[in-house]
C-alpha positions as CSV (number, residue, x, y, z in Angstrom):
1,M,75.3,92.4,88.3
2,P,78.6,90.5,88.0
3,I,80.3,92.5,90.8
4,R,79.7,91.0,94.2
5,I,80.3,92.7,97.5
6,R,81.7,90.6,100.3
7,L,81.6,93.1,103.1
8,D,79.3,91.2,105.4
9,R,81.7,88.2,105.3
10,L,84.6,90.4,106.2
11,L,82.7,92.1,109.0
12,A,81.6,88.7,110.5
13,E,85.3,87.4,110.4
14,R,86.4,90.5,112.3
15,G,83.5,90.6,114.7
16,M,82.5,94.1,113.6
17,T,79.1,95.6,112.7
18,Q,78.2,97.8,109.8
19,K,77.5,100.6,112.2
20,E,80.9,100.4,113.9
21,L,82.7,100.3,110.5
22,A,80.7,103.3,109.2
23,E,81.7,105.3,112.3
24,R,85.4,104.3,111.8
25,V,85.3,105.2,108.1
26,G,83.3,108.4,108.5
27,I,80.3,107.5,106.3
28,T,76.7,107.1,107.2
29,P,75.4,103.6,108.1
30,A,72.8,104.0,105.3
31,N,75.5,104.6,102.7
32,L,77.6,101.7,103.9
33,N,74.5,99.5,103.7
34,I,73.9,100.6,100.1
35,F,77.4,99.5,99.4
36,A,77.1,96.2,101.3
37,T,73.9,95.2,99.5
38,G,75.4,95.9,96.1
39,K,73.0,98.7,95.3
40,A,75.8,101.4,95.0
41,R,76.4,102.6,91.5
42,A,79.9,103.8,92.4
43,V,82.4,103.9,95.2
44,R,85.0,106.6,95.8
45,F,88.6,105.4,95.9
46,T,89.0,107.3,99.2
47,T,86.0,105.3,100.7
48,L,87.4,102.0,99.3
49,E,90.8,102.9,100.8
50,A,89.3,103.7,104.2
51,L,87.3,100.4,104.2
52,C,90.4,98.4,103.4
53,R,92.4,100.2,106.1
54,E,89.8,99.5,108.8
55,L,89.2,95.9,107.7
56,E,92.9,95.3,107.0
57,C,92.2,93.9,103.6
58,R,92.7,94.5,99.9
59,P,90.0,95.8,97.5
60,G,89.8,92.3,96.0
61,D,88.8,91.0,99.4
62,L,85.7,93.3,99.3
63,L,84.8,93.0,95.6
64,D,84.5,89.9,93.5
65,F,83.8,89.6,89.8
66,E,81.6,86.8,88.5
67,Q,81.6,86.0,84.8
68,P,78.1,86.3,83.3
69,S,76.8,83.1,81.9
């Protein structure tokens, strides 16, 4: 899939765990892990907004598009 999720990198830079972020955002750790591993088929804008708020980032910091070869 050409969309890459860079959540783990952002978490490492901020010294935060997925569990801590999930609690702050109000989603289950399992759902956050599905997003982090790129297995999510969709993400709600409200969830994306909450992730960006807690990580102090922009959506483009979380998501990357790689051109298919």
